[in-house]
NUZA-669389 format. One record per residue: residue number from 1; residue in three letters; x negated, y, z negated of N, C-alpha, C in turn. Coordinates in steps of 0.02 Angstrom, whole numbers, plus 50000, padded with zeros to 5 digits. Example, Ala and Ser with C-alpha at 12.3 -4.5 7.8 and 13.67 -1.06 7.14 Angstrom:
[1; 'ALA'; [49340; 49716; 49610]; [49385; 49775; 49610]; [49340; 49835; 49610]]
[2; 'SER'; [49358; 49888; 49646]; [49316; 49947; 49643]; [49355; 50002; 49606]]
//
This chain:
[1; 'MET'; [51234; 49692; 50135]; [51255; 49679; 50066]; [51230; 49734; 50019]]
[2; 'ALA'; [51166; 49754; 50028]; [51138; 49807; 49984]; [51174; 49873; 49994]]
[3; 'MET'; [51190; 49891; 50056]; [51225; 49954; 50069]; [51294; 49953; 50036]]
[4; 'ALA'; [51329; 49897; 50040]; [51395; 49892; 50010]; [51389; 49897; 49934]]
[5; 'THR'; [51338; 49867; 49906]; [51327; 49869; 49834]; [51314; 49939; 49810]]
[6; 'ILE'; [51269; 49974; 49843]; [51252; 50042; 49820]; [51311; 50089; 49831]]
[7; 'SER'; [51351; 50080; 49883]; [51409; 50122; 49895]; [51460; 50114; 49839]]
[8; 'LEU'; [51472; 50052; 49818]; [51519; 50039; 49765]; [51494; 50067; 49699]]
[9; 'GLN'; [51429; 50058; 49687]; [51400; 50085; 49626]; [51404; 50161; 49625]]
[10; 'LEU'; [51393; 50192; 49683]; [51397; 50265; 49687]; [51467; 50290; 49671]]
[11; 'PHE'; [51518; 50252; 49693]; [51587; 50273; 49680]; [51599; 50278; 49606]]
[12; 'PHE'; [51580; 50226; 49569]; [51591; 50226; 49496]; [51545; 50276; 49462]]
[13; 'LEU'; [51484; 50285; 49488]; [51438; 50332; 49458]; [51463; 50403; 49464]]
[14; 'LEU'; [51489; 50421; 49522]; [51514; 50488; 49532]; [51571; 50503; 49483]]
[15; 'ALA'; [51616; 50456; 49475]; [51672; 50465; 49430]; [51648; 50471; 49358]]
[16; 'GLY'; [51603; 50426; 49338]; [51579; 50426; 49270]; [51537; 50486; 49253]]
[17; 'THR'; [51491; 50505; 49298]; [51448; 50562; 49284]; [51487; 50627; 49281]]
[18; 'ALA'; [51537; 50633; 49325]; [51578; 50693; 49324]; [51612; 50702; 49257]]
[19; 'ALA'; [51636; 50647; 49227]; [51669; 50650; 49163]; [51620; 50669; 49108]]
[20; 'VAL'; [51559; 50641; 49110]; [51509; 50656; 49060]; [51488; 50729; 49063]]
[21; 'VAL'; [51473; 50753; 49124]; [51450; 50822; 49132]; [51504; 50871; 49111]]
[22; 'ALA'; [51567; 50853; 49123]; [51622; 50898; 49107]; [51626; 50911; 49032]]
[23; 'THR'; [51601; 50864; 48990]; [51604; 50872; 48918]; [51537; 50893; 48888]]
[24; 'SER'; [51488; 50908; 48931]; [51420; 50921; 48905]; [51407; 50995; 48892]]
[25; 'ARG'; [51452; 51040; 48911]; [51439; 51111; 48901]; [51447; 51128; 48827]]
[26; 'SER'; [51405; 51172; 48802]; [51408; 51192; 48732]; [51475; 51227; 48719]]
[27; 'PRO'; [51507; 51211; 48662]; [51570; 51244; 48645]; [51562; 51318; 48634]]
[28; 'MET'; [51499; 51341; 48622]; [51486; 51411; 48611]; [51473; 51449; 48675]]
[29; 'ALA'; [51463; 51413; 48731]; [51449; 51446; 48794]; [51511; 51480; 48821]]
[30; 'PRO'; [51505; 51542; 48845]; [51564; 51576; 48872]; [51589; 51542; 48934]]
[31; 'ALA'; [51654; 51540; 48942]; [51683; 51509; 49000]; [51669; 51552; 49062]]
[32; 'PRO'; [51655; 51520; 49119]; [51645; 51559; 49180]; [51708; 51597; 49199]]
[33; 'SER'; [51700; 51650; 49236]; [51758; 51689; 49258]; [51800; 51647; 49306]]
[34; 'SER'; [51862; 51666; 49312]; [51908; 51629; 49357]; [51885; 51634; 49429]]
[35; 'SER'; [51856; 51691; 49448]; [51833; 51698; 49517]; [51771; 51654; 49529]]
[36; 'ALA'; [51728; 51649; 49479]; [51670; 51606; 49486]; [51690; 51533; 49491]]
[37; 'ILE'; [51740; 51514; 49452]; [51765; 51445; 49455]; [51795; 51430; 49523]]
[38; 'SER'; [51834; 51476; 49548]; [51866; 51466; 49613]; [51814; 51460; 49668]]
[39; 'PHE'; [51762; 51502; 49664]; [51709; 51500; 49715]; [51672; 51433; 49711]]
[40; 'LEU'; [51658; 51410; 49651]; [51623; 51346; 49644]; [51665; 51289; 49672]]
[41; 'ARG'; [51729; 51289; 49658]; [51772; 51236; 49685]; [51772; 51237; 49761]]
[42; 'ALA'; [51777; 51296; 49790]; [51776; 51303; 49862]; [51709; 51280; 49891]]
[43; 'SER'; [51655; 51296; 49856]; [51588; 51276; 49879]; [51580; 51200; 49877]]
[44; 'CYS'; [51602; 51170; 49822]; [51594; 51098; 49814]; [51639; 51058; 49861]]
[45; 'ALA'; [51689; 51090; 49890]; [51732; 51056; 49939]; [51690; 51032; 49998]]
[46; 'ALA'; [51633; 51064; 50010]; [51589; 51044; 50065]; [51558; 50975; 50054]]
[47; 'THR'; [51560; 50951; 49992]; [51531; 50885; 49977]; [51581; 50828; 49983]]
[48; 'ASN'; [51641; 50845; 50005]; [51694; 50795; 50018]; [51710; 50753; 49957]]
[49; 'ASP'; [51699; 50687; 49960]; [51718; 50642; 49905]; [51680; 50656; 49841]]
[50; 'ALA'; [51626; 50692; 49844]; [51586; 50707; 49785]; [51603; 50775; 49755]]
[51; 'ALA'; [51658; 50805; 49776]; [51675; 50873; 49755]; [51682; 50880; 49679]]
[52; 'ASP'; [51714; 50831; 49647]; [51723; 50836; 49574]; [51656; 50830; 49538]]
[53; 'PHE'; [51614; 50785; 49562]; [51548; 50777; 49533]; [51508; 50841; 49541]]
[54; 'CYS'; [51510; 50871; 49600]; [51476; 50934; 49614]; [51501; 50989; 49567]]
[55; 'TYR'; [51566; 50994; 49561]; [51597; 51047; 49520]; [51577; 51041; 49447]]
[56; 'ASN'; [51583; 50981; 49419]; [51567; 50972; 49349]; [51492; 50979; 49335]]
[57; 'LEU'; [51451; 50959; 49382]; [51379; 50966; 49374]; [51358; 51039; 49371]]
[58; 'LEU'; [51388; 51080; 49414]; [51366; 51150; 49422]; [51408; 51200; 49384]]
[59; 'LEU'; [51461; 51178; 49352]; [51505; 51224; 49315]; [51468; 51267; 49264]]
[60; 'PRO'; [51418; 51239; 49227]; [51384; 51282; 49179]; [51347; 51342; 49210]]
[61; 'TYR'; [51335; 51338; 49276]; [51298; 51392; 49310]; [51343; 51435; 49355]]
[62; 'ALA'; [51408; 51424; 49350]; [51454; 51455; 49398]; [51448; 51531; 49401]]
[63; 'ASP'; [51435; 51563; 49345]; [51432; 51636; 49344]; [51367; 51664; 49374]]
[64; 'THR'; [51321; 51620; 49393]; [51256; 51644; 49420]; [51255; 51644; 49496]]
[65; 'PHE'; [51307; 51619; 49528]; [51304; 51610; 49601]; [51323; 51673; 49640]]
[66; 'ASN'; [51363; 51716; 49609]; [51380; 51781; 49639]; [51404; 51776; 49711]]
[67; 'GLY'; [51446; 51726; 49724]; [51475; 51719; 49791]; [51427; 51693; 49844]]
[68; 'SER'; [51370; 51665; 49823]; [51320; 51641; 49871]; [51319; 51565; 49872]]
[69; 'LEU'; [51339; 51536; 49928]; [51337; 51463; 49935]; [51264; 51439; 49933]]
[70; 'ALA'; [51218; 51479; 49958]; [51148; 51461; 49957]; [51123; 51454; 49885]]
[71; 'ARG'; [51149; 51496; 49839]; [51130; 51490; 49769]; [51159; 51427; 49738]]
[72; 'VAL'; [51219; 51409; 49758]; [51249; 51346; 49735]; [51205; 51287; 49757]]
[73; 'ALA'; [51185; 51289; 49821]; [51142; 51236; 49848]; [51075; 51234; 49812]]
[74; 'ARG'; [51049; 51293; 49795]; [50984; 51297; 49760]; [50988; 51264; 49691]]
[75; 'ALA'; [51042; 51278; 49655]; [51051; 51249; 49589]; [51057; 51173; 49592]]
[76; 'ALA'; [51098; 51149; 49639]; [51106; 51077; 49646]; [51040; 51044; 49665]]
[77; 'SER'; [51003; 51076; 49709]; [50940; 51048; 49733]; [50888; 51048; 49678]]
[78; 'ALA'; [50886; 51100; 49637]; [50838; 51102; 49582]; [50850; 51045; 49533]]
[79; 'ILE'; [50914; 51032; 49519]; [50931; 50976; 49474]; [50910; 50910; 49506]]
[80; 'ALA'; [50926; 50902; 49570]; [50909; 50840; 49605]; [50834; 50828; 49608]]
[81; 'GLU'; [50797; 50881; 49623]; [50724; 50874; 49629]; [50693; 50858; 49561]]
[82; 'ALA'; [50719; 50886; 49507]; [50694; 50871; 49440]; [50706; 50798; 49423]]
[83; 'ARG'; [50764; 50773; 49440]; [50780; 50703; 49427]; [50737; 50657; 49471]]
[84; 'GLN'; [50725; 50677; 49532]; [50683; 50638; 49576]; [50612; 50634; 49548]]
[85; 'HIS'; [50587; 50689; 49521]; [50520; 50690; 49493]; [50515; 50642; 49434]]
[86; 'ASP'; [50566; 50643; 49390]; [50567; 50598; 49333]; [50568; 50525; 49356]]
[87; 'PHE'; [50607; 50511; 49408]; [50612; 50443; 49434]; [50546; 50421; 49465]]
[88; 'ALA'; [50512; 50466; 49499]; [50447; 50450; 49528]; [50397; 50432; 49474]]
[89; 'ASP'; [50399; 50469; 49419]; [50355; 50454; 49362]; [50371; 50386; 49332]]
[90; 'GLU'; [50435; 50371; 49326]; [50455; 50306; 49298]; [50434; 50248; 49342]]
[91; 'LEU'; [50442; 50256; 49408]; [50421; 50204; 49454]; [50345; 50193; 49451]]
[92; 'ALA'; [50308; 50247; 49443]; [50235; 50241; 49437]; [50216; 50201; 49375]]
[93; 'ARG'; [50253; 50212; 49321]; [50239; 50174; 49259]; [50257; 50100; 49268]]
[94; 'LEU'; [50314; 50088; 49300]; [50335; 50019; 49312]; [50286; 49982; 49357]]
[95; 'LYS'; [50260; 50018; 49406]; [50214; 49987; 49454]; [50150; 49963; 49419]]
[96; 'LEU'; [50130; 49998; 49368]; [50068; 49979; 49333]; [50073; 49910; 49301]]
[97; 'ARG'; [50133; 49893; 49277]; [50139; 49827; 49245]; [50171; 49774; 49289]]
[98; 'GLY'; [50196; 49796; 49348]; [50224; 49748; 49395]; [50297; 49732; 49381]]
[99; 'ALA'; [50329; 49701; 49430]; [50400; 49685; 49424]; [50412; 49622; 49381]]
[100; 'GLY'; [50361; 49579; 49377]; [50369; 49518; 49337]; [50416; 49468; 49368]]
[101; 'ALA'; [50424; 49471; 49434]; [50470; 49425; 49468]; [50440; 49399; 49533]]
[102; 'GLY'; [50374; 49396; 49536]; [50341; 49368; 49595]; [50311; 49422; 49640]]
[103; 'LYS'; [50273; 49398; 49690]; [50236; 49442; 49734]; [50281; 49487; 49775]]
[104; 'LEU'; [50337; 49460; 49801]; [50382; 49500; 49843]; [50414; 49556; 49802]]
[105; 'ALA'; [50430; 49542; 49740]; [50459; 49594; 49697]; [50407; 49648; 49683]]
[106; 'ASP'; [50345; 49628; 49672]; [50292; 49678; 49661]; [50282; 49722; 49723]]
[107; 'MET'; [50287; 49691; 49782]; [50280; 49730; 49844]; [50338; 49779; 49851]]
[108; 'ALA'; [50399; 49756; 49834]; [50457; 49800; 49838]; [50450; 49859; 49790]]
[109; 'LEU'; [50425; 49845; 49730]; [50415; 49897; 49680]; [50363; 49948; 49704]]
[110; 'THR'; [50309; 49923; 49732]; [50257; 49968; 49757]; [50283; 50012; 49813]]
[111; 'ASP'; [50321; 49981; 49859]; [50349; 50020; 49914]; [50398; 50072; 49889]]
[112; 'CYS'; [50439; 50054; 49840]; [50487; 50102; 49812]; [50451; 50160; 49779]]
[113; 'SER'; [50400; 50144; 49740]; [50362; 50196; 49706]; [50330; 50243; 49756]]
[114; 'ASN'; [50300; 50216; 49807]; [50269; 50258; 49858]; [50320; 50302; 49895]]
[115; 'GLU'; [50378; 50272; 49909]; [50431; 50309; 49945]; [50456; 50368; 49905]]
[116; 'VAL'; [50472; 50356; 49842]; [50499; 50410; 49800]; [50445; 50461; 49784]]
[117; 'SER'; [50384; 50439; 49773]; [50329; 50485; 49760]; [50317; 50531; 49820]]
[118; 'THR'; [50321; 50503; 49880]; [50311; 50544; 49940]; [50366; 50596; 49946]]
[119; 'SER'; [50428; 50576; 49933]; [50483; 50624; 49936]; [50474; 50679; 49884]]
[120; 'ASP'; [50451; 50660; 49824]; [50441; 50708; 49770]; [50389; 50760; 49788]]
[121; 'MET'; [50340; 50742; 49829]; [50288; 50789; 49849]; [50316; 50849; 49886]]
[122; 'PHE'; [50374; 50841; 49917]; [50403; 50895; 49957]; [50455; 50937; 49919]]
[123; 'SER'; [50462; 50924; 49854]; [50513; 50959; 49815]; [50506; 51034; 49818]]
[124; 'ASN'; [50446; 51059; 49805]; [50436; 51132; 49805]; [50448; 51161; 49874]]
[125; 'GLU'; [50429; 51124; 49925]; [50440; 51147; 49993]; [50515; 51153; 50009]]
[126; 'ILE'; [50553; 51103; 49986]; [50626; 51105; 49996]; [50656; 51166; 49961]]
[127; 'LEU'; [50637; 51177; 49899]; [50665; 51234; 49862]; [50642; 51299; 49893]]
[128; 'GLY'; [50582; 51301; 49922]; [50560; 51360; 49957]; [50602; 51376; 50018]]
[129; 'HIS'; [50621; 51324; 50055]; [50665; 51334; 50113]; [50732; 51362; 50091]]
[130; 'ILE'; [50758; 51336; 50036]; [50823; 51361; 50012]; [50817; 51432; 49986]]
[131; 'ASP'; [50762; 51448; 49954]; [50751; 51517; 49932]; [50752; 51565; 49992]]
[132; 'ASN'; [50725; 51542; 50048]; [50726; 51584; 50108]; [50798; 51592; 50134]]
[133; 'LEU'; [50839; 51542; 50124]; [50910; 51549; 50143]; [50944; 51601; 50099]]
[134; 'ILE'; [50926; 51601; 50036]; [50955; 51650; 49990]; [50932; 51721; 50009]]
[135; 'ALA'; [50869; 51727; 50025]; [50842; 51793; 50044]; [50874; 51818; 50109]]
[136; 'HIS'; [50892; 51772; 50153]; [50928; 51788; 50215]; [50890; 51839; 50257]]
[137; 'GLN'; [50826; 51828; 50266]; [50785; 51872; 50306]; [50768; 51839; 50373]]
[138; 'GLY'; [50755; 51879; 50423]; [50737; 51852; 50488]; [50797; 51839; 50532]]
[139; 'SER'; [50784; 51806; 50587]; [50836; 51793; 50637]; [50877; 51731; 50619]]
[140; 'GLN'; [50931; 51720; 50655]; [50970; 51659; 50644]; [50929; 51597; 50661]]
[141; 'LYS'; [50885; 51603; 50710]; [50841; 51547; 50727]; [50797; 51528; 50669]]
[142; 'ASP'; [50769; 51579; 50635]; [50728; 51567; 50576]; [50770; 51535; 50520]]
[143; 'PHE'; [50829; 51562; 50511]; [50875; 51537; 50459]; [50891; 51463; 50472]]
[144; 'ASP'; [50910; 51448; 50534]; [50928; 51379; 50551]; [50869; 51332; 50542]]
[145; 'SER'; [50810; 51355; 50558]; [50750; 51314; 50551]; [50737; 51297; 50477]]
[146; 'GLN'; [50747; 51347; 50433]; [50738; 51335; 50362]; [50789; 51285; 50337]]
[147; 'LYS'; [50851; 51292; 50359]; [50904; 51248; 50336]; [50893; 51176; 50361]]
[148; 'ILE'; [50876; 51169; 50424]; [50864; 51103; 50452]; [50807; 51067; 50416]]
[149; 'SER'; [50754; 51104; 50402]; [50697; 51074; 50368]; [50716; 51048; 50298]]
[150; 'ALA'; [50754; 51089; 50260]; [50775; 51068; 50194]; [50820; 51007; 50197]]
[151; 'VAL'; [50868; 51008; 50243]; [50916; 50952; 50249]; [50879; 50888; 50269]]
[152; 'GLU'; [50832; 50894; 50316]; [50796; 50834; 50339]; [50755; 50803; 50283]]
[153; 'PHE'; [50723; 50845; 50242]; [50684; 50818; 50186]; [50730; 50781; 50137]]
[154; 'MET'; [50788; 50811; 50122]; [50832; 50781; 50072]; [50867; 50718; 50098]]
[155; 'THR'; [50887; 50719; 50161]; [50919; 50658; 50188]; [50868; 50602; 50194]]
[156; 'SER'; [50805; 50619; 50208]; [50753; 50569; 50210]; [50742; 50539; 50141]]
[157; 'ALA'; [50744; 50581; 50090]; [50735; 50556; 50021]; [50793; 50511; 50001]]
[158; 'GLU'; [50854; 50530; 50021]; [50912; 50489; 50005]; [50909; 50422; 50042]]
[159; 'SER'; [50889; 50423; 50104]; [50881; 50361; 50143]; [50828; 50317; 50111]]
[160; 'GLY'; [50776; 50348; 50084]; [50723; 50310; 50051]; [50749; 50271; 49991]]
[161; 'LEU'; [50797; 50298; 49956]; [50826; 50263; 49899]; [50865; 50201; 49922]]
[162; 'THR'; [50901; 50208; 49977]; [50937; 50151; 50005]; [50889; 50097; 50027]]
[163; 'GLN'; [50834; 50119; 50058]; [50782; 50071; 50078]; [50754; 50034; 50018]]
[164; 'CYS'; [50743; 50070; 49964]; [50716; 50040; 49904]; [50761; 49984; 49879]]
[165; 'VAL'; [50826; 49996; 49877]; [50873; 49944; 49857]; [50870; 49885; 49905]]
[166; 'ASP'; [50867; 49901; 49969]; [50862; 49848; 50020]; [50800; 49805; 50010]]
[167; 'TRP'; [50744; 49838; 49994]; [50681; 49801; 49984]; [50688; 49751; 49926]]
[168; 'PHE'; [50720; 49773; 49873]; [50728; 49727; 49817]; [50775; 49669; 49834]]
[169; 'HIS'; [50828; 49684; 49870]; [50873; 49630; 49891]; [50836; 49583; 49939]]
[170; 'GLY'; [50794; 49610; 49981]; [50755; 49569; 50027]; [50703; 49526; 49992]]
[171; 'ALA'; [50683; 49546; 49932]; [50634; 49509; 49894]; [50664; 49449; 49858]]
[172; 'GLY'; [50730; 49444; 49859]; [50763; 49385; 49830]; [50800; 49399; 49766]]
[173; 'GLU'; [50839; 49350; 49745]; [50881; 49357; 49685]; [50840; 49368; 49622]]
[174; 'ALA'; [50782; 49335; 49619]; [50740; 49344; 49559]; [50718; 49416; 49551]]
[175; 'ALA'; [50704; 49450; 49607]; [50684; 49520; 49604]; [50742; 49565; 49584]]
[176; 'VAL'; [50801; 49552; 49612]; [50860; 49592; 49599]; [50883; 49585; 49526]]
[177; 'SER'; [50880; 49524; 49500]; [50905; 49510; 49433]; [50854; 49522; 49378]]
[178; 'SER'; [50792; 49536; 49397]; [50740; 49549; 49346]; [50754; 49615; 49311]]
[179; 'PRO'; [50730; 49623; 49249]; [50740; 49687; 49214]; [50714; 49747; 49253]]
[180; 'VAL'; [50655; 49739; 49283]; [50627; 49795; 49322]; [50669; 49807; 49385]]
[181; 'GLY'; [50689; 49753; 49418]; [50731; 49761; 49478]; [50795; 49798; 49462]]
[182; 'LYS'; [50828; 49779; 49408]; [50890; 49812; 49388]; [50878; 49886; 49372]]
[183; 'GLU'; [50822; 49899; 49338]; [50806; 49969; 49321]; [50794; 50011; 49383]]
[184; 'VAL'; [50758; 49983; 49431]; [50744; 50021; 49493]; [50807; 50032; 49533]]
[185; 'ILE'; [50847; 49981; 49541]; [50909; 49988; 49579]; [50956; 50037; 49546]]
[186; 'ASP'; [50961; 50033; 49480]; [51003; 50081; 49443]; [50977; 50152; 49451]]
[187; 'GLY'; [50910; 50159; 49450]; [50881; 50226; 49459]; [50896; 50255; 49527]]
[188; 'CYS'; [50893; 50213; 49578]; [50909; 50236; 49647]; [50982; 50256; 49651]]
[189; 'THR'; [51025; 50215; 49622]; [51097; 50229; 49624]; [51115; 50292; 49585]]
[190; 'THR'; [51079; 50304; 49531]; [51092; 50363; 49490]; [51069; 50427; 49526]]
[191; 'LEU'; [51011; 50425; 49557]; [50983; 50484; 49589]; [51018; 50502; 49655]]
[192; 'SER'; [51040; 50452; 49691]; [51067; 50463; 49759]; [51121; 50517; 49763]]
[193; 'PRO'; [51172; 50518; 49719]; [51224; 50569; 49727]; [51200; 50640; 49717]]
[194; 'TYR'; [51148; 50649; 49677]; [51120; 50716; 49667]; [51089; 50742; 49732]]
[195; 'LEU'; [51052; 50698; 49765]; [51023; 50717; 49830]; [51078; 50727; 49882]]
[196; 'HIS'; [51129; 50685; 49877]; [51184; 50688; 49926]; [51220; 50755; 49924]]
[197; 'ILE'; [51241; 50776; 49864]; [51277; 50840; 49861]; [51231; 50898; 49879]]
[198; 'SER'; [51167; 50892; 49863]; [51120; 50946; 49879]; [51115; 50957; 49953]]
[199; 'HIS'; [51105; 50903; 49991]; [51095; 50912; 50063]; [51161; 50934; 50096]]
[200; 'MET'; [51217; 50912; 50070]; [51281; 50934; 50099]; [51294; 51008; 50086]]
[201; 'LEU'; [51276; 51030; 50027]; [51284; 51102; 50011]; [51238; 51145; 50054]]
[202; 'VAL'; [51175; 51123; 50061]; [51129; 51161; 50104]; [51154; 51162; 50175]]
[203; 'ASP'; [51178; 51106; 50199]; [51202; 51102; 50268]; [51262; 51147; 50280]]
[204; 'ALA'; [51299; 51162; 50227]; [51359; 51204; 50234]; [51343; 51279; 50232]]
[205; 'VAL'; [51282; 51298; 50215]; [51263; 51369; 50211]; [51262; 51399; 50282]]
[206; 'LYS'; [51293; 51456; 50290]; [51297; 51490; 50355]; [51255; 51553; 50356]]
[207; 'PHE'; [51233; 51571; 50416]; [51193; 51632; 50425]; [51234; 51694; 50410]]
//
């Protein structure tokens, strides 16, 4: 039930966020070149159903990628990691006052906070791996090792968000319907697509 819920929420979130980001660029900002736009669209195709979300999110940076998919992945990952850090901070604050919906809800909140905080600890390491992909130094074996490490960290973080939602559903209706429960579930649903497009972009980078 929780997986179906978060999948449906993600569908609407991707559509809604794409529309918001598309209108967020400053009217004074110069438009990206046509070649940069075409490259970004081709790059975001690697994210499949999230391609429009990816494109609108990264459009303001399109002229900085210079034909490098690794740079596209780096930009997406930096945004995702920043949002993850903010969410980790918010969960830590919520944990201090508790979920207010019983012991099981408090346990779910603590587990969620620990899960997201642990993922956040690896943010700089993930970005370091992607920087090494951009530098493109060493052998293909080294390159593949860097890519696999980055993808594994990000997919683990994304799975942790799904677990967090599951924990709240497992704690009962009172936990899910509580203000804190709703805030945590919404936070997981909001963050998940950012991590999703990041790991798909990294996974698409070739030696």
